[in-house]
N, C-alpha and C positions, 0 to 999 in steps of 0.2 A: 642516735648513738653518741656516746661520749668518747673521750680520748682513750679511756681504758678499753672500750670496745674495739678500737682500731688495733691496739696491741694484742688483745685477745683473739681477734679475727686473724691476725698474722701468725699467732702461735708462739709457744715458748722457744722453739729452736731459732726462729727469726729474732725474737727478743734477745736471746743469748748472743747471737751474732751482732745485733745492733750495739750492744754494750761494748763489744770489742772494737768498735769503730768510733768511740768517743775520743775527741781530741782535747786533751787536758790543756794544751797550749792555747787553743782557741777559746776555751772556757775562761782562761785567765785573761786573754786579750779583751774579751767582751765582758769581763768582770762578773761572770756568773759562777765561777768556780766555787767560791766559799758558800754561796747561797745553796747551790746544788749539793755540795758536800754535806751541809747541814740537813737539807731536805731528805737526802738519801740515808741519813743517820750513819755516816762514815767518819771515823776518826782521821783517816787520811784517804785521799782519793788518787788512785792510779789504776793502770790497766789490771793489775793483779787484784787489788781490793774490789774493783767493780766485778771482776770475774767471780771472785769468792762470794760476793754479796748477791749475785744473780738470783738464787732461789728466794731470798728474802724480798728482793725488789719485785720479783714476779708475783709473790704472794700478795704484795701490796696492790699490784695491778688487778689480780683476781678478786681482791677485797673491794675493789671499786674506788680506790683513793684517787679521785679525779685531779686534785691539786698536784699530787705527786706525778701523775701521768702527764699533766700539762708541762710541768717543769722538766721532766725527762724528755718530752718531745722537743722542747726548746733546746736542750743540751744536744740532742741528736742533730737538729737542724743547724745550729750554729757550727757544729763540728764539720758540716758539709755545705757551707755557704756557696762554694764554687758550683756544686751540683745544682743547687737551687737556682742560681743565676742562669745556668745553661737550660734548665727545664723551663723557667719563665720566659727566656728568650725564644725557645722553640715554640712555646704556646702563644707568643706575642703579647704576654701580659706585661703591661707597663710596671716598672719597679725601679727602686733606688737601691742598687747593690744587693738585690735579693729580697728587699722588703717592699711590699706593695700596699696600696691604700686598702684599708679594711672594709671600706664601703664599695669596693670594686664589684661591678655586676659581671659575673663570670660567664654568662650564657654565650657571648660572642667568642670567648676564648676556649671554653671547655666544650667543644663540639663532640658529637658522637665518636666514640673510639679513641678519645684523647689519651686515656690511660695506657692503652696498648701501644699507641704511637710513641709516647714518652718512654715506655719500658723498652721497646725495640730500639729506639735511638740511643739510649744510654746504658743499657744493661751490660755492655762490654767495656764501658768506660768507668763506671762506678760500681761499688759493691751492690749486688742485686738486692740484698736485704734493706740497705739504706735507701736505695732508689724506690723500692716497693713501699717502704714506710712513707717516704715523701709523697709519692703519688696518692696514697691513701689519706695522708694528713691534708694535702692540698684539697682533695675532693671533700673531705669532712669539713674543712675550714670554709670553703667557698660555697658548697652546695648542701651542706648538712646531711650528706648521704647516710643511709643506714646500711649500705653495702660495703663490703671489703673487696677491693680488686685483687685478684690473684691471677697471674698470667696462666694461659693454658700450658700444661706440661708437655 
């Protein structure tokens, strides 16, 4: 599964909600604001322009634009770096301010049921859609899973 598959697996309502949680300030701090604005084909980027662009951005995900999906995932993750630090700490994954070694062997950290444990621990602290996206992104990044985690309703 590619990154577009993660977004598609979560669905368009979750995608819409994810866009509402983008932190423009953090994008500027991490110097990815201009790059993403260009990648998203926006003349200006703020909460309203992202909301209005959602159907076009979703169409690009449906079309399988993996580079766009990867950039968008970076935007979402940077916007919620505190959540990432909390999740990695809970799982015991060594990291530097939310960034971990890409050669990390995940088996000792991602034990059976880890997704549900993370979701249960943080779903009342962070936006559920953002947390769900990160759980799936982390699983995709570390295990190359073909499954999308969705908590039991």
